[in-house]
All heavy atoms as atom14 arrays in JSON, in Angstrom:
{
  "sequence": "MYAEIAFLAYHFHWSYGEILAMEHAERRRWCGEISKINQTMNSDDRHKSLNLGA",
  "atom14_mask": [
    [1, 1, 1, 1, 1, 1, 1, 1, 0, 0, 0, 0, 0, 0],
    [1, 1, 1, 1, 1, 1, 1, 1, 1, 1, 1, 1, 0, 0],
    [1, 1, 1, 1, 1, 0, 0, 0, 0, 0, 0, 0, 0, 0],
    [1, 1, 1, 1, 1, 1, 1, 1, 1, 0, 0, 0, 0, 0],
    [1, 1, 1, 1, 1, 1, 1, 1, 0, 0, 0, 0, 0, 0],
    [1, 1, 1, 1, 1, 0, 0, 0, 0, 0, 0, 0, 0, 0],
    [1, 1, 1, 1, 1, 1, 1, 1, 1, 1, 1, 0, 0, 0],
    [1, 1, 1, 1, 1, 1, 1, 1, 0, 0, 0, 0, 0, 0],
    [1, 1, 1, 1, 1, 0, 0, 0, 0, 0, 0, 0, 0, 0],
    [1, 1, 1, 1, 1, 1, 1, 1, 1, 1, 1, 1, 0, 0],
    [1, 1, 1, 1, 1, 1, 1, 1, 1, 1, 0, 0, 0, 0],
    [1, 1, 1, 1, 1, 1, 1, 1, 1, 1, 1, 0, 0, 0],
    [1, 1, 1, 1, 1, 1, 1, 1, 1, 1, 0, 0, 0, 0],
    [1, 1, 1, 1, 1, 1, 1, 1, 1, 1, 1, 1, 1, 1],
    [1, 1, 1, 1, 1, 1, 0, 0, 0, 0, 0, 0, 0, 0],
    [1, 1, 1, 1, 1, 1, 1, 1, 1, 1, 1, 1, 0, 0],
    [1, 1, 1, 1, 0, 0, 0, 0, 0, 0, 0, 0, 0, 0],
    [1, 1, 1, 1, 1, 1, 1, 1, 1, 0, 0, 0, 0, 0],
    [1, 1, 1, 1, 1, 1, 1, 1, 0, 0, 0, 0, 0, 0],
    [1, 1, 1, 1, 1, 1, 1, 1, 0, 0, 0, 0, 0, 0],
    [1, 1, 1, 1, 1, 0, 0, 0, 0, 0, 0, 0, 0, 0],
    [1, 1, 1, 1, 1, 1, 1, 1, 0, 0, 0, 0, 0, 0],
    [1, 1, 1, 1, 1, 1, 1, 1, 1, 0, 0, 0, 0, 0],
    [1, 1, 1, 1, 1, 1, 1, 1, 1, 1, 0, 0, 0, 0],
    [1, 1, 1, 1, 1, 0, 0, 0, 0, 0, 0, 0, 0, 0],
    [1, 1, 1, 1, 1, 1, 1, 1, 1, 0, 0, 0, 0, 0],
    [1, 1, 1, 1, 1, 1, 1, 1, 1, 1, 1, 0, 0, 0],
    [1, 1, 1, 1, 1, 1, 1, 1, 1, 1, 1, 0, 0, 0],
    [1, 1, 1, 1, 1, 1, 1, 1, 1, 1, 1, 0, 0, 0],
    [1, 1, 1, 1, 1, 1, 1, 1, 1, 1, 1, 1, 1, 1],
    [1, 1, 1, 1, 1, 1, 0, 0, 0, 0, 0, 0, 0, 0],
    [1, 1, 1, 1, 0, 0, 0, 0, 0, 0, 0, 0, 0, 0],
    [1, 1, 1, 1, 1, 1, 1, 1, 1, 0, 0, 0, 0, 0],
    [1, 1, 1, 1, 1, 1, 1, 1, 0, 0, 0, 0, 0, 0],
    [1, 1, 1, 1, 1, 1, 0, 0, 0, 0, 0, 0, 0, 0],
    [1, 1, 1, 1, 1, 1, 1, 1, 1, 0, 0, 0, 0, 0],
    [1, 1, 1, 1, 1, 1, 1, 1, 0, 0, 0, 0, 0, 0],
    [1, 1, 1, 1, 1, 1, 1, 1, 0, 0, 0, 0, 0, 0],
    [1, 1, 1, 1, 1, 1, 1, 1, 1, 0, 0, 0, 0, 0],
    [1, 1, 1, 1, 1, 1, 1, 0, 0, 0, 0, 0, 0, 0],
    [1, 1, 1, 1, 1, 1, 1, 1, 0, 0, 0, 0, 0, 0],
    [1, 1, 1, 1, 1, 1, 1, 1, 0, 0, 0, 0, 0, 0],
    [1, 1, 1, 1, 1, 1, 0, 0, 0, 0, 0, 0, 0, 0],
    [1, 1, 1, 1, 1, 1, 1, 1, 0, 0, 0, 0, 0, 0],
    [1, 1, 1, 1, 1, 1, 1, 1, 0, 0, 0, 0, 0, 0],
    [1, 1, 1, 1, 1, 1, 1, 1, 1, 1, 1, 0, 0, 0],
    [1, 1, 1, 1, 1, 1, 1, 1, 1, 1, 0, 0, 0, 0],
    [1, 1, 1, 1, 1, 1, 1, 1, 1, 0, 0, 0, 0, 0],
    [1, 1, 1, 1, 1, 1, 0, 0, 0, 0, 0, 0, 0, 0],
    [1, 1, 1, 1, 1, 1, 1, 1, 0, 0, 0, 0, 0, 0],
    [1, 1, 1, 1, 1, 1, 1, 1, 0, 0, 0, 0, 0, 0],
    [1, 1, 1, 1, 1, 1, 1, 1, 0, 0, 0, 0, 0, 0],
    [1, 1, 1, 1, 0, 0, 0, 0, 0, 0, 0, 0, 0, 0],
    [1, 1, 1, 1, 1, 0, 0, 0, 0, 0, 0, 0, 0, 0]
  ],
  "atom14_positions": [
    [[44.69, 39.16, 202.51], [44.2, 40.48, 202.59], [44.76, 41.39, 201.52], [44.02, 42.13, 200.89], [44.4, 41.09, 203.95], [43.72, 42.44, 204.16], [43.67, 42.91, 205.81], [44.83, 44.2, 205.85], [0.0, 0.0, 0.0], [0.0, 0.0, 0.0], [0.0, 0.0, 0.0], [0.0, 0.0, 0.0], [0.0, 0.0, 0.0], [0.0, 0.0, 0.0]],
    [[46.08, 41.24, 201.19], [46.66, 42.06, 200.15], [46.03, 41.77, 198.83], [45.89, 42.67, 197.98], [48.17, 41.85, 200.17], [48.9, 42.52, 201.32], [49.45, 41.71, 202.3], [48.95, 43.89, 201.44], [50.14, 42.3, 203.39], [49.55, 44.53, 202.58], [50.15, 43.7, 203.54], [50.75, 44.24, 204.54], [0.0, 0.0, 0.0], [0.0, 0.0, 0.0]],
    [[45.76, 40.51, 198.61], [45.15, 40.12, 197.29], [43.77, 40.75, 197.13], [43.41, 41.28, 196.05], [45.04, 38.63, 197.18], [0.0, 0.0, 0.0], [0.0, 0.0, 0.0], [0.0, 0.0, 0.0], [0.0, 0.0, 0.0], [0.0, 0.0, 0.0], [0.0, 0.0, 0.0], [0.0, 0.0, 0.0], [0.0, 0.0, 0.0], [0.0, 0.0, 0.0]],
    [[42.97, 40.78, 198.22], [41.67, 41.47, 198.17], [41.85, 42.93, 197.9], [41.09, 43.54, 197.09], [40.9, 41.28, 199.47], [40.48, 39.87, 199.75], [39.87, 39.8, 201.19], [39.83, 40.75, 201.9], [39.49, 38.64, 201.5], [0.0, 0.0, 0.0], [0.0, 0.0, 0.0], [0.0, 0.0, 0.0], [0.0, 0.0, 0.0], [0.0, 0.0, 0.0]],
    [[42.72, 43.6, 198.56], [42.95, 45.02, 198.42], [43.4, 45.33, 196.97], [42.85, 46.19, 196.31], [44.01, 45.53, 199.37], [43.39, 45.45, 200.84], [44.41, 46.97, 199.05], [44.43, 45.66, 201.87], [0.0, 0.0, 0.0], [0.0, 0.0, 0.0], [0.0, 0.0, 0.0], [0.0, 0.0, 0.0], [0.0, 0.0, 0.0], [0.0, 0.0, 0.0]],
    [[44.31, 44.56, 196.47], [44.81, 44.74, 195.09], [43.67, 44.52, 194.09], [43.51, 45.27, 193.09], [45.97, 43.79, 194.78], [0.0, 0.0, 0.0], [0.0, 0.0, 0.0], [0.0, 0.0, 0.0], [0.0, 0.0, 0.0], [0.0, 0.0, 0.0], [0.0, 0.0, 0.0], [0.0, 0.0, 0.0], [0.0, 0.0, 0.0], [0.0, 0.0, 0.0]],
    [[42.9, 43.5, 194.28], [41.8, 43.18, 193.44], [40.76, 44.33, 193.37], [40.31, 44.75, 192.29], [41.16, 41.86, 193.91], [40.2, 41.21, 192.96], [40.65, 40.59, 191.79], [38.88, 41.17, 193.23], [39.79, 39.92, 190.94], [37.95, 40.55, 192.38], [38.43, 39.93, 191.24], [0.0, 0.0, 0.0], [0.0, 0.0, 0.0], [0.0, 0.0, 0.0]],
    [[40.39, 44.76, 194.5], [39.37, 45.9, 194.56], [39.92, 47.16, 194.04], [39.24, 47.9, 193.31], [38.82, 46.05, 196.0], [38.06, 44.93, 196.55], [37.75, 45.13, 198.03], [36.78, 44.77, 195.79], [0.0, 0.0, 0.0], [0.0, 0.0, 0.0], [0.0, 0.0, 0.0], [0.0, 0.0, 0.0], [0.0, 0.0, 0.0], [0.0, 0.0, 0.0]],
    [[41.11, 47.46, 194.38], [41.78, 48.74, 193.87], [41.87, 48.7, 192.36], [41.62, 49.7, 191.67], [43.08, 48.93, 194.53], [0.0, 0.0, 0.0], [0.0, 0.0, 0.0], [0.0, 0.0, 0.0], [0.0, 0.0, 0.0], [0.0, 0.0, 0.0], [0.0, 0.0, 0.0], [0.0, 0.0, 0.0], [0.0, 0.0, 0.0], [0.0, 0.0, 0.0]],
    [[42.31, 47.55, 191.85], [42.48, 47.42, 190.37], [41.13, 47.64, 189.64], [40.98, 48.32, 188.66], [43.04, 46.07, 190.02], [43.16, 45.83, 188.53], [44.22, 46.35, 187.86], [42.21, 45.0, 187.88], [44.32, 46.15, 186.47], [42.33, 44.78, 186.56], [43.39, 45.37, 185.87], [43.5, 45.19, 184.52], [0.0, 0.0, 0.0], [0.0, 0.0, 0.0]],
    [[40.07, 46.99, 190.13], [38.81, 46.99, 189.42], [37.92, 48.23, 189.7], [37.26, 48.7, 188.82], [38.01, 45.69, 189.74], [38.58, 44.52, 189.08], [38.36, 44.27, 187.71], [39.3, 43.51, 189.53], [39.0, 43.19, 187.38], [39.59, 42.66, 188.46], [0.0, 0.0, 0.0], [0.0, 0.0, 0.0], [0.0, 0.0, 0.0], [0.0, 0.0, 0.0]],
    [[37.91, 48.68, 190.92], [37.08, 49.79, 191.25], [37.81, 51.09, 191.51], [37.21, 52.12, 191.7], [36.25, 49.47, 192.48], [35.08, 48.53, 192.24], [34.45, 47.89, 193.3], [34.53, 48.32, 191.03], [33.37, 47.04, 193.15], [33.48, 47.47, 190.78], [32.93, 46.87, 191.83], [0.0, 0.0, 0.0], [0.0, 0.0, 0.0], [0.0, 0.0, 0.0]],
    [[39.1, 50.99, 191.48], [39.96, 52.21, 191.7], [39.69, 52.94, 193.05], [39.78, 54.09, 193.14], [39.75, 53.2, 190.52], [39.95, 52.58, 189.21], [41.19, 52.32, 188.67], [39.07, 52.14, 188.28], [41.03, 51.7, 187.48], [39.72, 51.59, 187.25], [0.0, 0.0, 0.0], [0.0, 0.0, 0.0], [0.0, 0.0, 0.0], [0.0, 0.0, 0.0]],
    [[39.33, 52.07, 193.97], [39.17, 52.58, 195.37], [40.51, 52.76, 196.01], [41.44, 52.05, 195.71], [38.27, 51.67, 196.22], [36.89, 51.61, 195.78], [36.18, 52.55, 195.05], [35.9, 50.55, 196.07], [34.9, 52.13, 194.81], [34.7, 50.89, 195.48], [36.03, 49.38, 196.75], [33.58, 50.1, 195.58], [34.86, 48.52, 196.9], [33.69, 48.96, 196.29]],
    [[40.6, 53.74, 196.94], [41.9, 53.94, 197.6], [42.18, 52.88, 198.61], [41.25, 52.16, 199.11], [41.88, 55.28, 198.23], [41.06, 55.33, 199.39], [0.0, 0.0, 0.0], [0.0, 0.0, 0.0], [0.0, 0.0, 0.0], [0.0, 0.0, 0.0], [0.0, 0.0, 0.0], [0.0, 0.0, 0.0], [0.0, 0.0, 0.0], [0.0, 0.0, 0.0]],
    [[43.45, 52.75, 198.99], [43.84, 51.82, 200.06], [43.06, 52.14, 201.3], [42.57, 51.16, 201.97], [45.35, 52.01, 200.25], [45.96, 51.08, 201.26], [46.14, 49.77, 200.96], [46.4, 51.55, 202.49], [46.75, 48.88, 201.88], [47.02, 50.71, 203.39], [47.16, 49.38, 203.11], [47.78, 48.59, 204.03], [0.0, 0.0, 0.0], [0.0, 0.0, 0.0]],
    [[42.9, 53.36, 201.68], [42.14, 53.74, 202.93], [40.73, 53.34, 202.84], [40.17, 52.89, 203.82], [0.0, 0.0, 0.0], [0.0, 0.0, 0.0], [0.0, 0.0, 0.0], [0.0, 0.0, 0.0], [0.0, 0.0, 0.0], [0.0, 0.0, 0.0], [0.0, 0.0, 0.0], [0.0, 0.0, 0.0], [0.0, 0.0, 0.0], [0.0, 0.0, 0.0]],
    [[40.09, 53.5, 201.67], [38.68, 53.2, 201.5], [38.49, 51.7, 201.68], [37.56, 51.21, 202.32], [38.18, 53.6, 200.14], [38.02, 55.13, 199.97], [37.75, 55.47, 198.57], [38.35, 54.99, 197.61], [36.83, 56.33, 198.38], [0.0, 0.0, 0.0], [0.0, 0.0, 0.0], [0.0, 0.0, 0.0], [0.0, 0.0, 0.0], [0.0, 0.0, 0.0]],
    [[39.41, 50.92, 201.1], [39.26, 49.52, 201.18], [39.57, 48.96, 202.57], [38.79, 48.1, 203.08], [40.22, 48.82, 200.1], [39.78, 49.23, 198.71], [40.24, 47.31, 200.26], [40.79, 48.91, 197.62], [0.0, 0.0, 0.0], [0.0, 0.0, 0.0], [0.0, 0.0, 0.0], [0.0, 0.0, 0.0], [0.0, 0.0, 0.0], [0.0, 0.0, 0.0]],
    [[40.56, 49.53, 203.18], [40.81, 49.09, 204.6], [39.7, 49.44, 205.56], [39.57, 48.79, 206.63], [42.15, 49.67, 205.08], [43.43, 48.97, 204.59], [44.62, 49.63, 205.27], [43.44, 47.47, 204.91], [0.0, 0.0, 0.0], [0.0, 0.0, 0.0], [0.0, 0.0, 0.0], [0.0, 0.0, 0.0], [0.0, 0.0, 0.0], [0.0, 0.0, 0.0]],
    [[38.99, 50.51, 205.3], [37.88, 50.93, 206.16], [36.71, 49.92, 206.13], [35.89, 49.95, 207.08], [37.39, 52.31, 205.77], [0.0, 0.0, 0.0], [0.0, 0.0, 0.0], [0.0, 0.0, 0.0], [0.0, 0.0, 0.0], [0.0, 0.0, 0.0], [0.0, 0.0, 0.0], [0.0, 0.0, 0.0], [0.0, 0.0, 0.0], [0.0, 0.0, 0.0]],
    [[36.72, 49.06, 205.11], [35.61, 48.08, 205.02], [35.84, 46.93, 206.02], [37.01, 46.52, 206.22], [35.52, 47.48, 203.61], [35.15, 48.48, 202.61], [35.12, 47.59, 200.94], [35.22, 49.01, 199.88], [0.0, 0.0, 0.0], [0.0, 0.0, 0.0], [0.0, 0.0, 0.0], [0.0, 0.0, 0.0], [0.0, 0.0, 0.0], [0.0, 0.0, 0.0]],
    [[34.76, 46.24, 206.44], [34.89, 44.97, 207.21], [35.32, 43.92, 206.19], [35.08, 44.02, 204.99], [33.51, 44.63, 207.77], [33.02, 45.55, 208.81], [33.84, 45.47, 210.09], [34.31, 44.37, 210.41], [33.88, 46.45, 210.81], [0.0, 0.0, 0.0], [0.0, 0.0, 0.0], [0.0, 0.0, 0.0], [0.0, 0.0, 0.0], [0.0, 0.0, 0.0]],
    [[36.02, 42.9, 206.69], [36.49, 41.86, 205.84], [35.37, 41.26, 204.99], [35.54, 40.95, 203.8], [37.19, 40.76, 206.66], [37.75, 39.7, 205.86], [37.41, 38.37, 205.99], [38.68, 39.73, 204.88], [38.09, 37.64, 205.14], [38.84, 38.44, 204.44], [0.0, 0.0, 0.0], [0.0, 0.0, 0.0], [0.0, 0.0, 0.0], [0.0, 0.0, 0.0]],
    [[34.24, 41.01, 205.65], [33.11, 40.4, 204.98], [32.65, 41.25, 203.78], [32.28, 40.75, 202.73], [31.96, 40.15, 205.91], [0.0, 0.0, 0.0], [0.0, 0.0, 0.0], [0.0, 0.0, 0.0], [0.0, 0.0, 0.0], [0.0, 0.0, 0.0], [0.0, 0.0, 0.0], [0.0, 0.0, 0.0], [0.0, 0.0, 0.0], [0.0, 0.0, 0.0]],
    [[32.71, 42.54, 203.96], [32.3, 43.43, 202.85], [33.28, 43.35, 201.71], [32.96, 43.36, 200.54], [32.14, 44.91, 203.38], [31.61, 45.8, 202.27], [31.4, 47.25, 202.73], [31.81, 47.62, 203.88], [30.83, 48.06, 201.96], [0.0, 0.0, 0.0], [0.0, 0.0, 0.0], [0.0, 0.0, 0.0], [0.0, 0.0, 0.0], [0.0, 0.0, 0.0]],
    [[34.56, 43.43, 202.07], [35.6, 43.24, 201.04], [35.43, 41.97, 200.23], [35.51, 41.93, 199.01], [37.03, 43.27, 201.59], [37.5, 44.67, 201.98], [39.0, 44.7, 202.22], [39.45, 43.74, 203.2], [39.58, 43.93, 204.45], [39.28, 45.13, 205.01], [39.98, 43.01, 205.27], [0.0, 0.0, 0.0], [0.0, 0.0, 0.0], [0.0, 0.0, 0.0]],
    [[35.21, 40.87, 200.99], [34.96, 39.56, 200.31], [33.74, 39.62, 199.36], [33.73, 39.09, 198.33], [34.78, 38.45, 201.27], [35.98, 38.23, 202.18], [37.11, 37.43, 201.55], [36.63, 36.13, 201.17], [37.23, 35.39, 200.31], [38.4, 35.76, 199.83], [36.73, 34.21, 199.94], [0.0, 0.0, 0.0], [0.0, 0.0, 0.0], [0.0, 0.0, 0.0]],
    [[32.72, 40.3, 199.87], [31.49, 40.38, 199.06], [31.76, 41.11, 197.76], [31.33, 40.74, 196.67], [30.4, 41.13, 199.9], [29.15, 41.44, 199.13], [28.19, 40.31, 199.22], [27.05, 40.58, 198.34], [25.83, 40.81, 198.75], [25.54, 40.93, 200.03], [24.86, 40.99, 197.86], [0.0, 0.0, 0.0], [0.0, 0.0, 0.0], [0.0, 0.0, 0.0]],
    [[32.53, 42.22, 197.77], [32.79, 42.99, 196.63], [33.7, 42.24, 195.67], [33.5, 42.23, 194.41], [33.46, 44.36, 196.99], [32.5, 45.37, 197.37], [32.38, 45.98, 198.63], [31.43, 45.94, 196.61], [31.33, 46.81, 198.66], [30.69, 46.83, 197.45], [30.94, 45.77, 195.3], [29.62, 47.61, 197.0], [29.87, 46.51, 194.87], [29.22, 47.41, 195.68]],
    [[34.68, 41.48, 196.28], [35.48, 40.58, 195.39], [34.62, 39.59, 194.65], [34.82, 39.33, 193.47], [36.56, 39.92, 196.22], [37.86, 40.95, 196.8], [0.0, 0.0, 0.0], [0.0, 0.0, 0.0], [0.0, 0.0, 0.0], [0.0, 0.0, 0.0], [0.0, 0.0, 0.0], [0.0, 0.0, 0.0], [0.0, 0.0, 0.0], [0.0, 0.0, 0.0]],
    [[33.71, 39.02, 195.37], [32.73, 38.06, 194.74], [31.94, 38.7, 193.62], [31.75, 38.07, 192.58], [0.0, 0.0, 0.0], [0.0, 0.0, 0.0], [0.0, 0.0, 0.0], [0.0, 0.0, 0.0], [0.0, 0.0, 0.0], [0.0, 0.0, 0.0], [0.0, 0.0, 0.0], [0.0, 0.0, 0.0], [0.0, 0.0, 0.0], [0.0, 0.0, 0.0]],
    [[31.49, 39.91, 193.85], [30.7, 40.57, 192.84], [31.49, 40.92, 191.62], [31.07, 40.73, 190.45], [30.11, 41.89, 193.37], [29.07, 41.68, 194.47], [27.87, 40.83, 194.02], [27.41, 40.97, 192.88], [27.36, 40.06, 194.87], [0.0, 0.0, 0.0], [0.0, 0.0, 0.0], [0.0, 0.0, 0.0], [0.0, 0.0, 0.0], [0.0, 0.0, 0.0]],
    [[32.72, 41.35, 191.84], [33.58, 41.59, 190.67], [33.88, 40.26, 189.89], [33.85, 40.26, 188.65], [34.99, 42.22, 191.15], [34.71, 43.61, 191.65], [35.97, 42.23, 189.99], [35.9, 44.19, 192.41], [0.0, 0.0, 0.0], [0.0, 0.0, 0.0], [0.0, 0.0, 0.0], [0.0, 0.0, 0.0], [0.0, 0.0, 0.0], [0.0, 0.0, 0.0]],
    [[34.09, 39.2, 190.61], [34.37, 37.89, 189.95], [33.15, 37.5, 189.15], [33.33, 36.93, 188.01], [34.71, 36.84, 191.01], [35.92, 37.15, 191.63], [0.0, 0.0, 0.0], [0.0, 0.0, 0.0], [0.0, 0.0, 0.0], [0.0, 0.0, 0.0], [0.0, 0.0, 0.0], [0.0, 0.0, 0.0], [0.0, 0.0, 0.0], [0.0, 0.0, 0.0]],
    [[31.94, 37.7, 189.66], [30.75, 37.37, 188.86], [30.69, 38.21, 187.61], [30.33, 37.65, 186.49], [29.47, 37.61, 189.69], [29.21, 36.64, 190.8], [27.91, 36.96, 191.46], [27.86, 36.55, 192.88], [26.65, 37.02, 193.51], [0.0, 0.0, 0.0], [0.0, 0.0, 0.0], [0.0, 0.0, 0.0], [0.0, 0.0, 0.0], [0.0, 0.0, 0.0]],
    [[30.95, 39.45, 187.72], [30.95, 40.38, 186.52], [31.98, 39.84, 185.5], [31.67, 39.72, 184.33], [31.2, 41.84, 186.89], [30.04, 42.35, 187.68], [31.46, 42.69, 185.68], [30.36, 43.7, 188.36], [0.0, 0.0, 0.0], [0.0, 0.0, 0.0], [0.0, 0.0, 0.0], [0.0, 0.0, 0.0], [0.0, 0.0, 0.0], [0.0, 0.0, 0.0]],
    [[33.19, 39.51, 185.97], [34.22, 39.05, 185.08], [33.81, 37.71, 184.43], [34.06, 37.59, 183.18], [35.56, 38.87, 185.83], [36.21, 40.21, 186.14], [35.95, 41.16, 185.5], [37.05, 40.17, 187.12], [0.0, 0.0, 0.0], [0.0, 0.0, 0.0], [0.0, 0.0, 0.0], [0.0, 0.0, 0.0], [0.0, 0.0, 0.0], [0.0, 0.0, 0.0]],
    [[33.19, 36.9, 185.15], [32.8, 35.58, 184.62], [31.7, 35.84, 183.5], [31.73, 35.18, 182.47], [32.21, 34.66, 185.62], [33.36, 34.11, 186.54], [32.81, 33.34, 187.76], [31.6, 33.27, 187.99], [33.68, 32.75, 188.52], [0.0, 0.0, 0.0], [0.0, 0.0, 0.0], [0.0, 0.0, 0.0], [0.0, 0.0, 0.0], [0.0, 0.0, 0.0]],
    [[30.84, 36.69, 183.85], [29.77, 37.0, 182.86], [30.35, 37.64, 181.6], [30.0, 37.3, 180.46], [28.73, 38.01, 183.45], [28.14, 37.36, 184.6], [27.63, 38.37, 182.46], [0.0, 0.0, 0.0], [0.0, 0.0, 0.0], [0.0, 0.0, 0.0], [0.0, 0.0, 0.0], [0.0, 0.0, 0.0], [0.0, 0.0, 0.0], [0.0, 0.0, 0.0]],
    [[31.27, 38.63, 181.76], [31.86, 39.25, 180.59], [32.66, 38.3, 179.75], [32.82, 38.48, 178.62], [32.72, 40.42, 181.08], [31.95, 41.52, 181.82], [30.73, 42.31, 180.76], [31.76, 43.2, 179.66], [0.0, 0.0, 0.0], [0.0, 0.0, 0.0], [0.0, 0.0, 0.0], [0.0, 0.0, 0.0], [0.0, 0.0, 0.0], [0.0, 0.0, 0.0]],
    [[33.27, 37.29, 180.46], [34.14, 36.35, 179.69], [33.34, 35.22, 179.04], [33.88, 34.45, 178.28], [35.22, 35.75, 180.63], [36.22, 36.79, 181.02], [36.49, 37.73, 180.23], [36.77, 36.7, 182.25], [0.0, 0.0, 0.0], [0.0, 0.0, 0.0], [0.0, 0.0, 0.0], [0.0, 0.0, 0.0], [0.0, 0.0, 0.0], [0.0, 0.0, 0.0]],
    [[32.1, 35.17, 179.31], [31.27, 34.11, 178.71], [30.62, 34.6, 177.44], [29.87, 35.59, 177.51], [30.18, 33.64, 179.7], [29.26, 32.8, 179.1], [0.0, 0.0, 0.0], [0.0, 0.0, 0.0], [0.0, 0.0, 0.0], [0.0, 0.0, 0.0], [0.0, 0.0, 0.0], [0.0, 0.0, 0.0], [0.0, 0.0, 0.0], [0.0, 0.0, 0.0]],
    [[30.94, 34.1, 176.35], [30.39, 34.62, 175.05], [28.89, 34.58, 175.07], [28.24, 35.55, 174.65], [30.95, 33.84, 173.91], [32.32, 34.15, 173.59], [32.81, 35.18, 174.02], [33.1, 33.31, 172.93], [0.0, 0.0, 0.0], [0.0, 0.0, 0.0], [0.0, 0.0, 0.0], [0.0, 0.0, 0.0], [0.0, 0.0, 0.0], [0.0, 0.0, 0.0]],
    [[28.27, 33.46, 175.5], [26.82, 33.34, 175.49], [26.15, 34.37, 176.33], [25.22, 35.02, 175.97], [26.39, 31.89, 175.86], [26.79, 30.9, 174.85], [26.95, 31.28, 173.69], [26.92, 29.71, 175.23], [0.0, 0.0, 0.0], [0.0, 0.0, 0.0], [0.0, 0.0, 0.0], [0.0, 0.0, 0.0], [0.0, 0.0, 0.0], [0.0, 0.0, 0.0]],
    [[26.63, 34.48, 177.53], [26.04, 35.49, 178.48], [26.32, 36.87, 177.97], [25.5, 37.75, 178.14], [26.61, 35.3, 179.88], [26.09, 34.03, 180.52], [26.59, 33.97, 181.94], [26.1, 32.71, 182.62], [26.43, 32.36, 183.73], [27.19, 33.13, 184.52], [25.94, 31.24, 184.29], [0.0, 0.0, 0.0], [0.0, 0.0, 0.0], [0.0, 0.0, 0.0]],
    [[27.49, 37.08, 177.43], [27.84, 38.4, 176.93], [26.86, 38.86, 175.85], [26.34, 39.98, 175.93], [29.31, 38.34, 176.39], [29.82, 39.63, 175.98], [30.3, 40.54, 176.91], [29.99, 40.24, 174.78], [30.67, 41.68, 176.29], [30.56, 41.44, 174.95], [0.0, 0.0, 0.0], [0.0, 0.0, 0.0], [0.0, 0.0, 0.0], [0.0, 0.0, 0.0]],
    [[26.5, 37.94, 174.98], [25.55, 38.28, 173.94], [24.12, 38.5, 174.48], [23.45, 39.37, 174.11], [25.56, 37.15, 172.86], [26.75, 37.13, 172.07], [26.75, 35.9, 171.15], [28.11, 35.82, 170.43], [28.2, 34.61, 169.63], [0.0, 0.0, 0.0], [0.0, 0.0, 0.0], [0.0, 0.0, 0.0], [0.0, 0.0, 0.0], [0.0, 0.0, 0.0]],
    [[23.78, 37.63, 175.53], [22.4, 37.78, 176.09], [22.19, 39.09, 176.8], [21.13, 39.57, 177.0], [22.11, 36.54, 176.96], [22.8, 36.68, 178.15], [0.0, 0.0, 0.0], [0.0, 0.0, 0.0], [0.0, 0.0, 0.0], [0.0, 0.0, 0.0], [0.0, 0.0, 0.0], [0.0, 0.0, 0.0], [0.0, 0.0, 0.0], [0.0, 0.0, 0.0]],
    [[23.28, 39.66, 177.25], [23.14, 40.97, 177.99], [23.22, 42.16, 176.99], [23.14, 43.26, 177.4], [24.34, 41.13, 178.94], [24.33, 40.18, 180.14], [25.59, 40.28, 180.97], [23.13, 40.45, 181.03], [0.0, 0.0, 0.0], [0.0, 0.0, 0.0], [0.0, 0.0, 0.0], [0.0, 0.0, 0.0], [0.0, 0.0, 0.0], [0.0, 0.0, 0.0]],
    [[23.29, 41.84, 175.65], [23.3, 42.84, 174.62], [24.43, 43.8, 174.81], [24.32, 45.0, 174.66], [22.0, 43.55, 174.51], [20.86, 42.68, 174.04], [21.07, 41.84, 173.18], [19.72, 42.88, 174.59], [0.0, 0.0, 0.0], [0.0, 0.0, 0.0], [0.0, 0.0, 0.0], [0.0, 0.0, 0.0], [0.0, 0.0, 0.0], [0.0, 0.0, 0.0]],
    [[25.64, 43.24, 175.21], [26.77, 44.08, 175.39], [27.66, 44.13, 174.12], [28.74, 44.65, 174.14], [27.64, 43.57, 176.54], [26.89, 43.62, 177.95], [27.76, 42.96, 178.99], [26.61, 45.07, 178.29], [0.0, 0.0, 0.0], [0.0, 0.0, 0.0], [0.0, 0.0, 0.0], [0.0, 0.0, 0.0], [0.0, 0.0, 0.0], [0.0, 0.0, 0.0]],
    [[27.15, 43.51, 173.09], [27.92, 43.55, 171.82], [28.62, 42.24, 171.67], [28.82, 41.46, 172.62], [0.0, 0.0, 0.0], [0.0, 0.0, 0.0], [0.0, 0.0, 0.0], [0.0, 0.0, 0.0], [0.0, 0.0, 0.0], [0.0, 0.0, 0.0], [0.0, 0.0, 0.0], [0.0, 0.0, 0.0], [0.0, 0.0, 0.0], [0.0, 0.0, 0.0]],
    [[29.04, 41.91, 170.47], [29.65, 40.6, 170.18], [31.15, 40.73, 170.21], [31.68, 41.74, 170.07], [29.16, 40.02, 168.86], [0.0, 0.0, 0.0], [0.0, 0.0, 0.0], [0.0, 0.0, 0.0], [0.0, 0.0, 0.0], [0.0, 0.0, 0.0], [0.0, 0.0, 0.0], [0.0, 0.0, 0.0], [0.0, 0.0, 0.0], [0.0, 0.0, 0.0]]
  ]
}
């Protein structure tokens, strides 16, 4: 649980209280969404296809 809280707070800058108010399934969902974004951003091919710059 601490890893999820740290992950969400780091990426979305949500407060500890905001994150704890979420159901576990919702926190897990947001962690998954952040991970997908990070994977996309770290992939050169996908990064270019999204026209986010080279």
